TORBA-792307 format. One line per 2 residues: number of its first residue (from 1); their letters; for each residue x, z, y of C-alpha. Coordinates in pm, whole numbers. Example, Ala and Ser with C-alpha at 12.3 -4.5 7.8 and 13.67 -1.06 7.14 Angstrom:
2
1 = as = 1230 780 -450  1367 714 -106;
This chain:
415
1 = me = -1580 3549 596  -1686 3239 743;
3 = qk = -1532 2904 567  -1315 2824 832;
5 = kv = -1193 3172 861  -1070 3169 504;
7 = fe = -816 2884 561  -628 3044 847;
9 = ty = -612 3379 738  -503 3277 367;
11 = es = -345 2975 381  -46 2890 515;
13 = ev = 93 2714 882  182 2441 664;
15 = rs = -120 2268 661  -159 1969 853;
17 = yc = -466 1800 869  -719 1970 837;
19 = rs = -609 2093 1254  -691 1716 1309;
21 = fp = -1033 1703 1087  -1146 2052 1142;
23 = sv = -1483 2052 900  -1497 2198 544;
25 = fq = -1547 1889 349  -1789 1878 49;
27 = ka = -1882 1513 -62  -1739 1225 -35;
29 = kg = -1865 873 -198  -1742 560 -148;
31 = si = -1646 532 259  -1809 834 336;
33 = it = -1722 1175 345  -1971 1446 384;
35 = dv = -1891 1781 509  -2083 2158 500;
37 = dg = -2306 2106 747  -2447 1737 619;
39 = ke = -2266 1540 876  -2091 1210 772;
41 = yf = -1790 1044 830  -1681 684 783;
43 = df = -1333 750 595  -1055 554 763;
45 = fc = -798 757 571  -806 705 252;
47 = ga = -664 1009 114  -335 818 331;
49 = ga = -377 547 59  -467 708 -251;
51 = vn = -810 619 -284  -837 255 -235;
53 = yg = -1123 193 -436  -1331 441 -261;
55 = hn = -1388 809 -352  -1606 882 -706;
57 = nd = -1607 516 -810  -1845 524 -1041;
59 = vi = -1669 278 -1271  -1385 501 -1309;
61 = ke = -1559 839 -1304  -1716 685 -1583;
63 = kl = -1399 665 -1820  -1266 972 -1695;
65 = ia = -1609 1147 -1818  -1640 1005 -2132;
67 = yl = -1274 1064 -2179  -1293 1455 -2094;
69 = qn = -1651 1470 -2289  -1424 1350 -2622;
71 = dg = -1159 1629 -2617  -897 1326 -2487;
73 = il = -559 1542 -2439  -497 1619 -2104;
75 = ha = -106 1729 -2154  159 1530 -2331;
77 = ld = 471 1547 -2104  595 1208 -2239;
79 = mm = 479 1223 -2631  300 892 -2775;
81 = td = -67 876 -2712  -334 608 -2702;
83 = sk = -456 668 -2330  -76 551 -2269;
85 = se = -49 302 -2476  -361 134 -2349;
87 = fl = -261 180 -1972  139 30 -2047;
89 = ef = -1 -301 -2285  -268 -332 -1977;
91 = fe = -58 -290 -1707  235 -553 -1856;
93 = eq = -37 -779 -1965  -237 -810 -1705;
95 = vl = -74 -668 -1401  355 -724 -1459;
97 = kp = 308 -1046 -1682  31 -1283 -1449;
99 = rg = 299 -1203 -1142  612 -1315 -1391;
101 = ln = 762 -959 -1387  925 -777 -1634;
103 = yk = 950 -440 -1574  1032 -123 -1766;
105 = vm = 799 180 -1687  901 481 -1635;
107 = fv = 674 792 -1591  790 1055 -1346;
109 = gp = 643 1343 -1149  300 1282 -1049;
111 = tg = 360 1226 -684  541 933 -518;
113 = tn = 898 1127 -374  890 1185 -780;
115 = gv = 930 835 -815  1176 740 -556;
117 = ea = 1398 1041 -643  1409 848 -1023;
119 = al = 1455 544 -815  1755 715 -649;
121 = kl = 1892 878 -921  1887 538 -1161;
123 = ar = 2010 314 -896  2351 535 -809;
125 = kv = 2333 563 -1239  2366 207 -1293;
127 = kq = 2612 105 -963  2813 423 -998;
129 = re = 2800 454 -565  2664 728 -400;
131 = si = 2553 557 -104  2204 447 -51;
133 = wa = 2098 190 309  1749 229 437;
135 = lm = 1591 140 729  1515 286 1078;
137 = gc = 1139 372 1083  1128 438 721;
139 = fh = 953 753 501  1028 744 114;
141 = gm = 878 1134 46  994 1483 134;
143 = tl = 1207 1610 -155  1550 1636 -74;
145 = as = 1725 1281 -155  1388 1083 -53;
147 = la = 1385 1297 281  1747 1223 297;
149 = lt = 1555 822 337  1299 948 554;
151 = sd = 1393 921 949  1168 1114 1085;
153 = kd = 1345 1379 1289  1044 1694 1284;
155 = sr = 1046 1595 868  1429 1583 782;
157 = kg = 1507 1923 1000  1273 2124 756;
159 = ag = 1540 2038 505  1776 2308 633;
161 = ip = 2060 2162 483  2278 1853 575;
163 = le = 2108 1533 448  2365 1328 310;
165 = yv = 2497 965 134  2263 754 361;
167 = th = 2318 479 591  2008 416 790;
169 = ip = 1976 59 935  1811 -87 1243;
171 = ap = 1448 -273 1105  1372 -572 1186;
173 = ym = 1215 -489 1510  1399 -253 1691;
175 = fe = 1575 -493 1896  1515 -814 1962;
177 = nl = 1843 -975 1965  1978 -826 1656;
179 = dt = 1962 -992 1308  1963 -735 1127;
181 = is = 2094 -935 767  2356 -1004 981;
183 = ym = 2431 -683 1006  2441 -544 738;
185 = et = 2674 -823 615  2891 -750 835;
187 = ll = 2837 -381 770  2998 -510 407;
189 = td = 3212 -770 467  3384 -560 770;
191 = dh = 3714 -402 654  3622 -159 980;
193 = sg = 3280 -92 932  3357 271 803;
195 = ve = 3057 165 628  3035 255 193;
197 = kp = 2879 -17 18  2552 124 -118;
199 = aa = 2409 119 -472  2073 27 -349;
201 = li = 1893 -65 -44  1563 64 -39;
203 = ie = 1272 -68 186  895 -68 292;
205 = tv = 759 -397 311  521 -253 561;
207 = qa = 682 24 753  338 273 774;
209 = eg = 419 596 853  705 431 1096;
211 = gi = 415 262 1241  225 -54 1050;
213 = hv = 531 -269 1080  523 -564 881;
215 = fd = 853 -795 794  791 -1131 782;
217 = aa = 878 -1273 431  1184 -1476 547;
219 = wl = 1360 -1151 645  1264 -1010 257;
221 = qg = 1413 -1328 134  1706 -1280 310;
223 = vr = 1712 -881 196  1682 -1003 -169;
225 = nl = 2009 -1323 -105  2178 -998 68;
227 = cd = 2171 -760 -207  2218 -1061 -504;
229 = rh = 2572 -1164 -371  2709 -793 -269;
231 = di = 2557 -631 -641  2360 -420 -448;
233 = ll = 2049 -342 -614  1693 -380 -405;
235 = iv = 1400 -138 -412  1058 -154 -301;
237 = dd = 846 126 -195  515 7 -272;
239 = iq = 377 371 -297  140 339 15;
241 = vg = 92 -82 83  126 -128 -306;
243 = ca = -236 -184 -513  -356 -425 -311;
245 = rt = -390 -273 65  -160 -591 182;
247 = gt = -409 -843 10  -149 -848 -312;
249 = ff = -136 -593 -612  256 -550 -521;
251 = sf = 345 -622 -148  664 -780 -197;
253 = er = 419 -1076 -333  402 -1317 -19;
255 = an = 755 -1363 -35  831 -1489 -403;
257 = ii = 1079 -1209 -400  1166 -986 -721;
259 = pd = 1319 -600 -639  1530 -420 -842;
261 = iv = 1284 -144 -879  951 -91 -784;
263 = vl = 849 278 -698  412 320 -743;
265 = sk = 196 626 -684  -139 702 -481;
267 = si = -407 470 -578  -215 424 -891;
269 = gg = -428 694 -979  -776 507 -980;
271 = ig = -942 795 -841  -721 980 -604;
273 = lp = -542 1171 -896  -180 1250 -878;
275 = fa = 11 950 -1068  361 742 -1000;
277 = lt = 572 469 -1140  898 353 -1155;
279 = lf = 916 -11 -1274  1271 -153 -1336;
281 = kp = 1420 -478 -1457  1514 -397 -1862;
283 = el = 1898 -464 -1756  1892 -151 -1557;
285 = di = 1688 110 -1853  2078 306 -1922;
287 = ws = 1875 639 -1930  1950 939 -2188;
289 = pg = 1639 1004 -2360  1520 1348 -2150;
291 = eh = 1818 1296 -1871  1545 1278 -1579;
293 = ng = 1205 1445 -1630  928 1695 -1586;
295 = tf = 650 1874 -1714  385 1654 -1538;
297 = rg = 478 1343 -1584  230 1082 -1709;
299 = nq = -70 1267 -1608  -337 1218 -1856;
301 = la = -612 1183 -1694  -501 982 -1450;
303 = iv = -360 709 -1684  -722 653 -1764;
305 = aa = -785 654 -1441  -468 438 -1345;
307 = ka = -648 114 -1650  -962 154 -1523;
309 = gl = -876 91 -1119  -647 -224 -1228;
311 = ey = -976 -309 -1451  -1154 -262 -1148;
313 = ml = -944 -469 -937  -901 -755 -1072;
315 = kh = -1270 -786 -1215  -1373 -741 -912;
317 = hi = -1151 -959 -728  -961 -681 -517;
319 = ea = -729 -841 -359  -932 -1148 -197;
321 = ev = -1181 -921 -83  -853 -781 143;
323 = qr = -768 -1071 247  -1078 -1138 357;
325 = ks = -1142 -846 542  -802 -845 676;
327 = il = -943 -1101 909  -1253 -955 1003;
329 = ik = -1072 -644 1085  -750 -862 1317;
331 = dy = -1098 -1061 1464  -1249 -748 1575;
333 = lt = -976 -541 1735  -814 -819 1911;
335 = kh = -1153 -950 2061  -1207 -571 2124;
337 = ip = -922 -425 2270  -742 -635 2531;
339 = sd = -364 -749 2472  -219 -597 2841;
341 = ka = -382 -213 2729  -225 -220 2298;
343 = sv = -106 -385 2056  -257 -501 1736;
345 = rg = -73 -520 1406  -105 -572 1057;
347 = ig = -206 -732 703  -468 -686 464;
349 = mi = -628 -315 493  -366 -164 649;
351 = wg = -347 -228 1044  -230 -39 1409;
353 = id = -344 15 1785  -6 108 1941;
355 = vy = -144 261 2282  271 333 2351;
357 = cg = 170 700 2363  122 992 2137;
359 = ey = -147 1212 2394  -357 884 2427;
361 = sa = -342 846 2057  -431 1202 1997;
363 = ai = -734 1208 2218  -878 846 2066;
365 = tk = -835 959 1725  -986 1309 1801;
367 = kc = -1292 1097 2013  -1282 892 1625;
369 = fe = -1383 1268 1483  -1650 1360 1706;
371 = ng = -1783 1055 1651  -1815 1002 1290;
373 = li = -1484 899 1182  -1165 995 1003;
375 = ie = -826 814 1095  -467 908 1141;
377 = ra = -205 818 1364  122 700 1268;
379 = gr = 503 554 1490  713 683 1733;
381 = dn = 563 963 1936  258 925 1657;
383 = sv = 172 654 1919  -23 448 1653;
385 = vk = -404 422 1514  -345 382 1192;
387 = lm = -623 207 1028  -691 222 629;
389 = pa = -1035 166 484  -1103 203 125;
391 = lt = -1064 -189 -21  -1397 -199 -136;
393 = ip = -1604 -90 194  -1903 -287 306;
395 = dq = -1901 -500 508  -2110 -330 796;
397 = ql = -1923 40 722  -1620 -147 818;
399 = ld = -1796 -290 1131  -1935 57 1237;
401 = gl = -1578 223 1178  -1447 -46 1379;
403 = ai = -1666 -46 1684  -1592 376 1682;
405 = ic = -1229 329 1706  -1239 91 1963;
407 = qa = -1541 251 2130  -1239 564 2124;
409 = vk = -962 338 2242  -1166 246 2520;
411 = sv = -1278 540 2657  -931 685 2660;
413 = ll = -755 387 2784  -1037 286 3057;
415 = f = -1081 -60 2999;
């Protein structure tokens, strides 16, 4: 059977990305993906943020191969292993402590939504409140509690049941004259607001799927202050924009705040392996043994890759490299895309080109694919072309990819 026909015949209709990128892929290295016909594509999709250090990163891959050849244990539930010990010590000593952070580490199921579910369960257990606040425009996952947070209408429809116990707050970019901090203050202090005090407020410091909206440091500091004054836990979802994507390992570092709970996944898996962590302040660690568990928590191979990825990040000064390349991306896009045609926004190495129309963005990403570049869309009506290359992409490949994007935007928007 012809290869593409295999997927059409046997795979569920739920498949999505393969409809946008209709090639059968075979190999990937760095920022290049190659299909079965030998055509190469620049990857500005990056596994939805899961491959920050590039495909088949040699340093990480060598550690995985050595671990496999030594018959390292692959499945251990939450038992003690030397690989987990090495990861935990490295993560605490080389990542958390230098940033002034003191978190307990919880190994949850292998995906981001597992980390969010654990965070919500813990917040409700600690504060003995049912409600959670989230922002309009957010995306936090597709399992039921995470989906109750997620604001995208089509995603929510898939639940098939009411999604409850969440209040959605307008994001700070949505209304020009609305101070969202004051709005939340009013909800908490007005005895006629009709809104229950939450156990936690969960945010992304950069709404990625929401259309690449970067929340400024002052707003993030205001949120931290609000939560402190009202005994509300602050959860930061760093699943997609963590692991140096914004120019610092944690996306909230630029605001000099410390969340109560942080969720990591995607690129914490080092080389694209499924892995998720929920971090929280030690005083919140009131779990009973086994109260939240899962067969595949603490994926041992991903733990090895995660430590190798962190070592690579620190050794190669990836945070500084992201900050440097961020300027390159911003300068290139603002030079080649007129501000009256589209809005360019972003931070670090996550950028969006808002063309204000889903049909236009679809045409742009299609043309990019035809010209050898993989890139996705985000935001309301999927009107934002979302740039998310590997943090390790060489400058020339980055510039070549940007040229393809800008040419596609120009041809669709006719300027």
